[in-house]
C-alpha positions as CSV (number, residue, x, y, z in Angstrom):
1,X,0.0,0.0,0.0
2,X,2.7,2.4,1.0
3,X,4.7,1.6,-2.2
4,X,1.7,2.2,-4.3
5,X,1.1,5.6,-2.7
6,X,4.7,6.6,-3.3
7,X,4.5,5.5,-6.9
8,X,1.3,7.6,-7.4
9,X,2.9,10.7,-5.8
10,X,5.9,10.2,-8.1
11,X,3.7,9.9,-11.2
12,X,1.8,13.0,-10.2
13,X,4.9,15.1,-10.0
14,X,6.9,13.6,-12.8
15,X,7.2,15.7,-16.0
16,X,5.5,14.6,-19.1
17,X,8.1,12.4,-20.9
18,X,9.1,13.7,-24.4
19,X,7.6,11.6,-27.2
20,X,9.4,9.8,-29.9
21,X,7.8,10.1,-33.3
22,X,6.1,6.7,-33.0
23,X,4.9,7.5,-29.4
24,X,3.0,10.7,-30.0
25,X,-0.5,10.7,-28.4
26,X,-2.6,10.8,-31.6
27,X,-6.3,11.7,-31.4
28,X,-9.2,13.4,-33.0
29,X,-11.7,16.1,-32.0
30,X,-15.4,15.4,-31.7
31,X,-17.4,18.6,-32.2
32,X,-20.1,19.1,-29.5
33,X,-20.8,15.3,-29.1
34,X,-23.3,15.8,-26.2
35,X,-25.7,17.6,-28.5
36,X,-26.1,14.3,-30.4
37,X,-28.5,11.6,-29.2
38,X,-27.1,8.7,-27.2
39,X,-27.8,6.5,-30.3
40,X,-25.8,8.9,-32.5
41,X,-23.0,8.9,-29.9
42,X,-22.8,5.1,-29.9
43,X,-22.7,5.1,-33.7
44,X,-19.7,7.4,-33.6
45,X,-18.0,5.3,-30.9
46,X,-18.4,2.3,-33.2
47,X,-16.9,4.3,-36.1
48,X,-14.0,5.5,-34.0
49,X,-13.3,2.0,-32.7
50,X,-13.3,0.5,-36.2
51,X,-10.8,3.1,-37.2
52,X,-8.5,2.4,-34.3
53,X,-8.9,5.7,-32.6
54,X,-7.9,5.6,-29.0
55,X,-8.1,9.3,-27.9
56,X,-10.8,11.9,-28.6
57,X,-10.9,15.5,-27.5
58,X,-14.2,17.1,-26.4
59,X,-16.0,18.8,-23.5
60,X,-18.9,17.5,-21.4
61,X,-20.2,20.9,-20.3
62,X,-23.8,21.3,-19.3
63,X,-24.7,18.1,-17.5
64,X,-22.1,16.2,-15.5
65,X,-24.2,13.0,-15.2
66,X,-24.6,12.8,-19.0
67,X,-21.0,13.7,-19.5
68,X,-19.8,10.9,-17.2
69,X,-22.1,8.5,-19.0
70,X,-20.5,9.6,-22.3
71,X,-17.0,9.1,-20.9
72,X,-18.0,5.7,-19.5
73,X,-19.3,4.5,-22.9
74,X,-16.2,5.8,-24.6
75,X,-14.0,3.9,-22.2
76,X,-16.0,0.7,-22.9
77,X,-14.9,1.0,-26.5
78,X,-11.2,1.5,-25.5
79,X,-11.4,5.2,-26.1
80,X,-10.0,7.8,-23.7
81,X,-11.0,11.4,-23.6
82,X,-8.8,14.5,-23.7
83,X,-11.2,16.6,-21.8
84,X,-11.7,20.4,-22.2
85,X,-12.8,22.0,-19.0
86,X,-13.8,25.6,-18.5
87,X,-13.6,28.2,-15.7
88,X,-16.7,28.9,-13.7
89,X,-18.2,32.4,-13.3
90,X,-20.4,34.1,-10.7
91,X,-24.0,34.7,-11.9
92,X,-23.5,38.5,-12.0
93,X,-20.2,38.3,-14.0
94,X,-19.8,41.0,-16.6
95,X,-20.3,39.8,-20.1
96,X,-19.5,40.6,-23.7
97,X,-22.7,40.3,-25.8
98,X,-23.0,37.9,-28.7
99,X,-23.4,39.8,-32.0
100,X,-24.3,37.2,-34.6
101,X,-25.1,39.8,-37.2
102,X,-21.7,41.5,-37.0
103,X,-19.4,38.8,-35.6
104,X,-21.1,35.4,-36.0
105,X,-18.2,33.3,-34.7
106,X,-17.1,35.6,-31.9
107,X,-18.9,34.1,-28.9
108,X,-20.5,36.2,-26.2
109,X,-20.4,35.4,-22.5
110,X,-18.6,36.2,-19.2
111,X,-15.2,38.0,-19.3
112,X,-12.2,35.8,-18.5
113,X,-11.2,38.4,-16.0
114,X,-14.3,37.6,-13.9
115,X,-13.5,33.8,-13.7
116,X,-14.0,32.6,-10.1
117,X,-11.2,30.2,-8.9
118,X,-13.3,28.9,-5.9
119,X,-16.4,28.2,-8.0
120,X,-14.1,26.5,-10.5
121,X,-12.5,24.4,-7.7
122,X,-15.9,23.2,-6.6
123,X,-16.8,22.1,-10.1
124,X,-13.5,20.4,-10.6
125,X,-13.8,18.6,-7.3
126,X,-17.2,17.2,-8.4
127,X,-15.7,16.2,-11.8
128,X,-12.8,14.2,-10.3
129,X,-15.1,12.6,-7.7
130,X,-17.4,11.4,-10.4
131,X,-14.4,10.2,-12.6
132,X,-13.0,8.3,-9.7
133,X,-16.3,6.7,-8.9
134,X,-16.8,5.7,-12.5
135,X,-13.3,4.3,-12.8
136,X,-12.4,6.7,-15.7
137,X,-8.9,7.9,-16.4
138,X,-8.6,10.7,-18.9
139,X,-6.0,11.1,-21.6
140,X,-5.5,14.8,-20.8
141,X,-7.1,17.9,-19.2
142,X,-7.1,21.1,-21.1
143,X,-8.3,24.3,-19.4
144,X,-10.1,26.7,-21.8
145,X,-9.8,27.2,-25.5
146,X,-8.1,29.8,-27.7
147,X,-7.9,32.4,-24.9
148,X,-5.6,34.6,-26.9
149,X,-8.0,35.9,-29.5
150,X,-11.4,37.5,-29.7
151,X,-13.5,34.5,-30.5
152,X,-13.1,32.9,-27.1
153,X,-11.6,35.6,-24.9
154,X,-14.4,38.1,-24.1
155,X,-11.9,40.5,-22.5
156,X,-10.9,41.3,-26.1
157,X,-13.3,44.0,-27.3
158,X,-15.5,43.9,-30.4
159,X,-14.8,45.4,-32.8
160,X,-11.1,45.4,-32.4
161,X,-8.3,47.3,-34.1
162,X,-7.1,44.4,-36.3
163,X,-4.0,44.1,-34.1
164,X,-1.8,41.2,-32.8
165,X,-0.9,42.4,-29.3
166,X,2.6,42.0,-27.9
167,X,4.0,41.7,-24.3
168,X,4.5,45.4,-24.3
169,X,0.8,45.9,-25.3
170,X,-0.3,43.7,-22.4
171,X,1.7,46.0,-20.1
172,X,1.1,49.4,-21.5
173,X,-2.3,49.7,-23.4
174,X,-5.8,49.7,-21.8
175,X,-6.9,46.8,-24.0
176,X,-3.8,44.8,-23.2
177,X,-4.1,45.5,-19.4
178,X,-7.6,44.2,-19.4
179,X,-6.6,41.1,-21.3
180,X,-3.7,40.6,-18.8
181,X,-6.2,40.7,-15.9
182,X,-8.0,37.8,-17.6
183,X,-4.8,35.9,-18.0
184,X,-4.1,36.3,-14.3
185,X,-7.5,35.0,-13.4
186,X,-6.9,32.1,-15.8
187,X,-3.7,31.2,-13.8
188,X,-5.7,31.2,-10.6
189,X,-8.3,28.8,-12.0
190,X,-5.5,26.7,-13.5
191,X,-3.9,26.4,-10.0
192,X,-7.3,25.2,-8.7
193,X,-7.6,22.6,-11.4
194,X,-4.1,21.2,-10.7
195,X,-4.8,21.1,-7.0
196,X,-8.0,19.1,-7.5
197,X,-6.4,16.9,-10.1
198,X,-3.6,16.1,-7.6
199,X,-6.3,14.9,-5.1
200,X,-7.8,12.4,-7.6
201,X,-7.2,8.7,-7.1
202,X,-7.2,7.9,-10.8
203,X,-6.3,11.1,-12.6
204,X,-3.4,12.5,-10.5
205,X,-1.0,11.7,-13.3
206,X,-3.3,12.9,-16.1
207,X,-1.4,15.5,-18.1
208,X,-2.7,19.1,-17.8
209,X,-2.5,21.1,-21.1
210,X,-2.8,24.9,-21.2
211,X,-5.7,26.3,-23.3
212,X,-5.0,25.6,-27.0
213,X,-3.7,28.9,-28.4
214,X,-4.0,30.2,-31.9
215,X,-0.6,30.6,-33.5
216,X,-0.6,34.4,-33.9
217,X,2.9,35.5,-34.9
218,X,4.7,38.3,-33.1
219,X,4.3,41.4,-35.3
220,X,2.2,39.5,-37.8
221,X,-0.9,40.4,-39.8
222,X,-4.2,40.3,-38.0
223,X,-6.8,37.6,-38.8
224,X,-9.3,40.3,-39.6
225,X,-9.2,44.1,-39.6
226,X,-11.8,44.2,-36.9
227,X,-10.5,41.3,-34.7
228,X,-7.6,41.4,-32.2
229,X,-5.4,38.6,-30.8
230,X,-2.4,38.3,-28.6
231,X,0.7,36.8,-30.2
232,X,1.6,33.2,-29.3
233,X,5.0,34.3,-27.8
234,X,3.4,37.1,-25.8
235,X,0.7,34.8,-24.4
236,X,2.9,32.0,-23.4
237,X,5.6,34.4,-22.2
238,X,3.1,36.2,-19.9
239,X,1.7,33.0,-18.5
240,X,5.1,31.5,-17.9
241,X,6.1,34.7,-16.0
242,X,3.2,34.0,-13.7
243,X,3.9,30.3,-13.1
244,X,2.6,28.3,-16.1
245,X,5.4,25.8,-16.1
246,X,4.6,24.8,-12.5
247,X,1.0,24.0,-13.4
248,X,0.9,22.3,-16.8
249,X,2.6,19.4,-18.5
250,X,2.3,20.8,-22.0
251,X,1.4,24.0,-23.9
252,X,-1.7,23.7,-26.0
253,X,-1.3,24.9,-29.6
254,X,-3.7,25.1,-32.6
255,X,-2.3,25.1,-36.1
256,X,-4.1,25.2,-39.4
257,X,-1.5,25.3,-42.1
258,X,-2.0,26.7,-45.6
259,X,-3.7,24.4,-48.1
260,X,-1.9,26.1,-51.0
261,X,-0.3,23.9,-53.7
262,X,-0.1,20.5,-52.1
263,X,3.0,18.6,-53.3
264,X,4.8,21.7,-54.4
265,X,8.3,21.8,-52.8
266,X,8.3,25.6,-52.4
267,X,4.9,25.7,-50.8
268,X,5.9,22.8,-48.5
269,X,9.0,24.7,-47.5
270,X,6.9,27.7,-46.5
271,X,4.5,25.5,-44.4
272,X,7.5,23.9,-42.7
273,X,9.1,27.2,-41.9
274,X,5.9,28.7,-40.6
275,X,5.3,25.6,-38.4
276,X,8.8,25.6,-36.9
277,X,9.3,29.4,-36.6
278,X,5.8,30.4,-35.4
279,X,3.5,27.5,-34.4
280,X,6.0,25.4,-32.6
281,X,8.3,28.3,-31.6
282,X,7.5,28.1,-27.9
283,X,7.7,24.4,-27.5
284,X,10.5,23.3,-25.1
285,X,12.5,20.2,-24.4
286,X,13.6,18.7,-21.1
287,X,16.9,20.7,-21.2
288,X,15.3,24.0,-22.2
289,X,13.3,24.7,-19.1
290,X,10.1,25.0,-21.2
291,X,7.3,22.5,-21.5
292,X,6.7,20.6,-24.8
293,X,3.7,21.3,-26.9
294,X,0.5,19.3,-27.5
295,X,-1.3,20.3,-30.7
296,X,-4.9,20.0,-29.6
297,X,-6.3,21.1,-33.0
298,X,-4.8,20.9,-36.4
299,X,-6.3,20.2,-39.8
300,X,-6.7,21.0,-43.5
301,X,-9.9,21.9,-45.4
302,X,-11.3,19.9,-48.2
303,X,-14.1,21.8,-49.9
304,X,-15.2,18.9,-52.1
305,X,-18.3,17.6,-50.4
306,X,-19.3,15.1,-53.1
307,X,-19.4,11.4,-52.3
308,X,-16.8,10.1,-52.6
309,X,-14.8,13.3,-52.4
310,X,-11.5,13.9,-54.0
311,X,-9.3,13.7,-51.0
312,X,-5.9,13.1,-52.6
313,X,-4.7,16.8,-52.3
314,X,-5.5,16.9,-48.6
315,X,-3.9,13.5,-48.0
316,X,-0.7,14.9,-49.4
317,X,-0.9,17.9,-47.0
318,X,-1.6,15.6,-44.0
319,X,1.3,13.4,-45.0
320,X,3.6,16.4,-45.0
321,X,2.3,17.7,-41.6
322,X,2.7,14.3,-40.0
323,X,6.4,14.2,-41.1
324,X,6.9,17.6,-39.5
325,X,5.2,16.5,-36.3
326,X,7.4,13.4,-36.2
327,X,10.5,15.5,-36.5
328,X,9.3,17.8,-33.6
329,X,8.4,14.7,-31.5
330,X,11.9,13.2,-32.1
331,X,13.4,16.5,-30.8
332,X,11.3,16.1,-27.6
333,X,9.2,19.3,-28.4
334,X,5.9,17.7,-29.2
335,X,4.0,15.1,-27.2
336,X,0.5,14.9,-28.8
337,X,-1.5,15.8,-31.9
338,X,-5.3,15.9,-32.0
339,X,-6.9,16.4,-35.5
340,X,-9.9,18.7,-35.9
341,X,-12.3,17.1,-36.5
342,X,-13.8,13.6,-36.9
343,X,-17.1,14.7,-38.5
344,X,-19.5,17.6,-38.5
345,X,-21.5,18.9,-35.6
346,X,-24.6,16.8,-35.0
347,X,-27.0,19.3,-36.5
348,X,-24.9,20.1,-39.6
349,X,-26.7,19.6,-43.0
350,X,-23.4,18.8,-44.8
351,X,-19.9,17.7,-43.9
352,X,-17.5,20.3,-42.5
353,X,-14.7,21.1,-44.8
354,X,-12.3,19.9,-42.0
355,X,-14.1,16.6,-41.3
356,X,-12.3,13.4,-42.1
357,X,-15.2,10.9,-41.7
358,X,-17.4,11.4,-44.7
359,X,-19.9,9.5,-46.9
360,X,-20.0,6.8,-44.3
361,X,-16.3,6.1,-44.2
362,X,-12.9,7.4,-43.2
363,X,-11.1,9.4,-45.9
364,X,-7.5,8.8,-47.0
365,X,-6.4,12.0,-45.2
366,X,-8.2,10.8,-42.1
367,X,-6.4,7.5,-42.1
368,X,-3.1,9.4,-42.2
369,X,-4.2,11.9,-39.6
370,X,-5.1,9.4,-37.0
371,X,-2.5,6.8,-37.7
372,X,-0.5,6.0,-34.5
373,X,2.6,5.8,-36.6
374,X,3.9,7.9,-39.5
375,X,3.9,5.5,-42.4
């Protein structure tokens, strides 16, 4: 008993081991699966199992009992969940309104700066208690999503100035100072998540991943002239300054490389340079003092929605990306990749351009994206 306890404590404090190319955690996103019926969820589990998928990324927000049932049924199929959790907010938290007519994909809701660490702690304690009772071990825990741009960080005003903010902006401008307040609250909630994870019987060694960040380059062009973001280096630098590396096992990163000219050597070189110089620029190794990265979203669009679709160009792009990921994993800078996404949201009338399960089967690009090894 004593030796088992000591082993558990060691595992909880041990750093996430660098992955070799063949040992990457490879998974796929499910988009809002709890909005599907139980029968639809079970059909998806059967598809995932047949394809050999072992890890999926999703949240279970809204109903803990239904969420635990979803996780239990996934586990019964040999599938673990990389779970996205969110901060909790007081009922009177200030909000940024949803403006679907002007900014349809910029979600409204409470400001990150009003996140409540103690309300969050209570929710996380209930989550881990339920997970332990159900015998569920997660593949990973990711707090928040894309907190460095306007879509998911409501401290970033709408409309914006079409600017990618720097560390100096976080310190010296009114907008940056407000965003920094939100980042500081995020860190307090992250500390509460880690403390509750460490109490868990089954999940004390589950890796914690920081919120998947959009790969906005320092001094780069904005995504949109009316939308703001904080650069990837500025975001991770600020969070590290306030203790990020003591709380997470990996930095969450999102990367959606260019679809231009699949198979063209010059275009491939540009994608490779962008990936290494921007998207993976903050990823560390054991000797660097930084944490490695976990790409919690990546993908390429295929606009051909016919059945069967012409998937060869996208397959070429996925093959290239997997080679780049294998190289970063061999360097110890990358520990996981989670493709976005398996299929469309449950209510979608047609396949998402990013989905890899179409027309009742897994596409060629999907087979490459979820392969546990780079062929």
